C-alpha positions in Angstrom: -38.8 19.5 -47.8 -36.4 21.2 -45.3 -35.6 24.8 -45.2 -33.0 26.2 -47.5 -31.5 29.2 -45.8 -29.6 31.7 -48.0 -27.1 34.1 -46.7 -25.5 36.8 -48.8 -21.9 37.4 -47.9 -20.7 40.3 -50.0 -17.9 42.1 -48.1 -16.3 43.5 -51.2 -19.5 45.0 -52.6 -20.1 48.5 -51.2 -21.8 51.4 -52.8 -19.7 54.5 -53.2 -22.8 56.5 -52.3 -26.6 56.0 -52.1 -27.0 57.7 -55.5 -24.3 55.6 -57.3 -24.8 51.9 -57.7 -21.5 50.1 -58.3 -21.4 47.6 -61.1 -18.9 44.9 -62.0 -18.2 42.7 -65.1 -19.0 39.1 -64.4 -16.1 36.6 -65.0 -18.3 33.7 -64.1 -19.6 31.4 -61.4 -18.0 29.0 -59.0 -20.0 26.2 -57.2 -18.9 24.3 -54.2 -20.7 21.5 -52.2 -23.4 20.6 -54.8 -23.5 16.8 -54.7 -24.6 15.1 -57.9 -25.7 18.4 -59.5 -24.7 19.5 -63.0 -23.4 23.0 -62.1 -23.1 24.1 -65.7 -26.9 23.5 -66.0 -27.4 25.6 -62.9 -25.2 28.4 -64.2 -27.1 28.5 -67.5 -30.4 29.2 -65.6 -29.0 32.2 -63.8 -29.9 35.7 -64.9 -26.4 36.9 -65.8 -23.7 35.2 -67.9 -20.0 35.8 -68.4 -19.2 39.3 -69.6 -22.5 40.9 -68.2 -22.4 44.1 -66.1 -23.8 43.2 -62.7 -24.7 45.0 -59.5 -25.4 43.7 -56.0 -29.1 43.5 -56.9 -28.3 41.3 -59.9 -26.2 39.0 -57.6 -29.3 38.8 -55.2 -31.5 37.8 -58.2 -29.1 35.1 -59.2 -29.0 33.8 -55.6 -32.8 33.7 -55.5 -32.9 31.8 -58.8 -30.4 29.3 -57.5 -32.3 28.9 -54.2 -35.5 28.1 -56.2 -33.6 25.6 -58.4 -32.3 23.8 -55.3 -35.7 23.7 -53.8 -37.2 22.3 -57.0 -34.6 19.5 -56.9 -35.3 18.9 -53.2 -31.7 19.7 -52.3 -31.4 21.0 -48.7 -28.6 22.9 -47.1 -27.4 26.5 -46.4 -26.4 28.5 -49.5 -23.7 31.1 -49.1 -22.9 33.6 -51.8 -19.7 35.5 -51.9 -17.7 37.4 -54.6 -14.0 37.7 -55.5 -13.3 41.1 -57.2 -10.3 42.5 -58.9 -10.2 45.6 -61.0 -14.0 45.7 -61.4 -14.3 42.1 -62.5 -15.9 39.5 -60.3 -16.5 35.8 -59.7 -19.7 34.9 -58.0 -19.1 32.0 -55.6 -22.0 29.8 -54.5 -21.2 27.4 -51.7 -23.8 24.9 -50.4 -23.1 23.8 -46.8 -24.7 20.9 -45.0 -26.4 19.4 -48.1 -29.0 16.8 -47.2 -30.2 18.4 -43.9 -28.8 15.6 -41.7 -27.2 18.2 -39.4 -30.4 19.2 -37.5 -30.1 16.1 -35.2 -26.4 16.6 -34.9 -26.7 20.2 -33.5 -29.4 19.2 -31.0 -27.0 16.8 -29.4 -24.5 19.6 -28.4 -20.8 19.2 -29.1 -17.7 20.9 -27.7 -14.6 21.9 -29.6 -11.7 19.6 -29.0 -9.3 21.0 -31.6 -9.3 23.2 -34.7 -7.1 22.5 -37.7 -6.4 24.2 -41.0 -5.6 22.3 -44.2 -4.4 23.9 -47.5 -3.6 27.3 -45.9 -0.3 28.6 -47.2 -0.8 32.3 -47.6 -2.3 33.1 -44.2 -0.8 31.7 -41.0 -2.7 29.2 -39.0 -2.4 31.4 -35.9 -4.1 34.3 -37.8 -6.8 31.9 -39.0 -7.4 30.6 -35.5 -7.6 34.1 -34.1 -10.1 35.1 -36.9 -12.5 32.2 -36.1 -12.7 33.2 -32.5 -13.2 29.5 -31.5 -11.5 28.1 -28.4 -11.0 24.6 -27.1 -14.1 23.6 -25.0 -16.5 26.0 -26.8 -20.0 24.6 -27.3 -20.4 24.6 -31.0 -23.5 25.7 -32.9 -24.2 26.1 -36.6 -24.2 29.9 -36.1 -20.7 29.8 -34.5 -19.3 27.7 -37.3 -21.0 29.9 -39.9 -19.5 33.0 -38.3 -16.1 31.4 -38.1 -16.2 30.5 -41.8 -17.3 34.0 -42.7 -14.4 35.4 -40.6 -11.9 33.1 -42.5 -13.3 34.4 -45.8 -13.0 38.0 -44.6 -9.4 37.5 -43.5 -8.6 36.1 -47.0 -10.4 39.0 -48.7 -8.0 41.4 -46.8 -4.9 39.3 -47.3 -5.5 38.2 -50.9 -7.9 40.7 -52.5 -9.4 39.5 -55.8 -8.4 35.8 -55.2 -11.0 33.0 -55.1 -10.8 31.1 -51.9 -13.0 28.1 -50.9 -13.5 27.2 -47.3 -15.2 24.0 -46.1 -15.4 22.5 -42.7 -15.1 18.9 -41.7 -16.1 17.8 -38.2 -15.0 14.6 -36.6 -16.5 13.4 -33.3 -14.6 11.3 -30.7 -17.9 9.8 -29.5 -17.7 11.7 -26.2 -19.4 15.0 -27.3 -16.1 16.5 -28.5 -15.4 17.5 -32.1 -12.2 18.2 -34.1 -13.0 20.9 -36.6 -10.8 20.9 -39.7 -11.1 23.9 -42.1 -10.2 22.8 -45.7 -9.0 25.9 -47.5 -8.4 26.1 -51.3 -6.4 29.1 -52.3 -6.7 29.8 -56.0 
């Protein structure tokens, strides 16, 4: 079984002080990139359900439960967790990147960025999105660089559209000469 790496991306969750733990009311869960998985079944196994009062610690517990469920089902990939918050109510968003673990061989080969495109972005300009990713034509791509670029896109949307749920996925196309076209598919909800 491959490794399932989990990264918690919670830019909107900050404690007002060390003594006060901020809590939110859970609106629900959103799942992206879970091939052939009944996500309603996964949501039912999580600690908190709609209407519950949750803290960042509760979100971490839900993420750990989901990670164990994916491992038990032999589903590989990188799990990202983020939240969308508005007026104290949140959606917890789980996004599974690179399901199946086929990407390990791909990254060893080394690929350079030929072009970067954005699909579905209407509320943030493509020039702002490109600036946020920090990727330039000719850059040697790595999983870490692409993960950082994705996180930067999410952070830009969190500033531009607070409280809105945004999904960001990447699609890479190789030209067979070691160059990739990276297309960011953005869903603004």
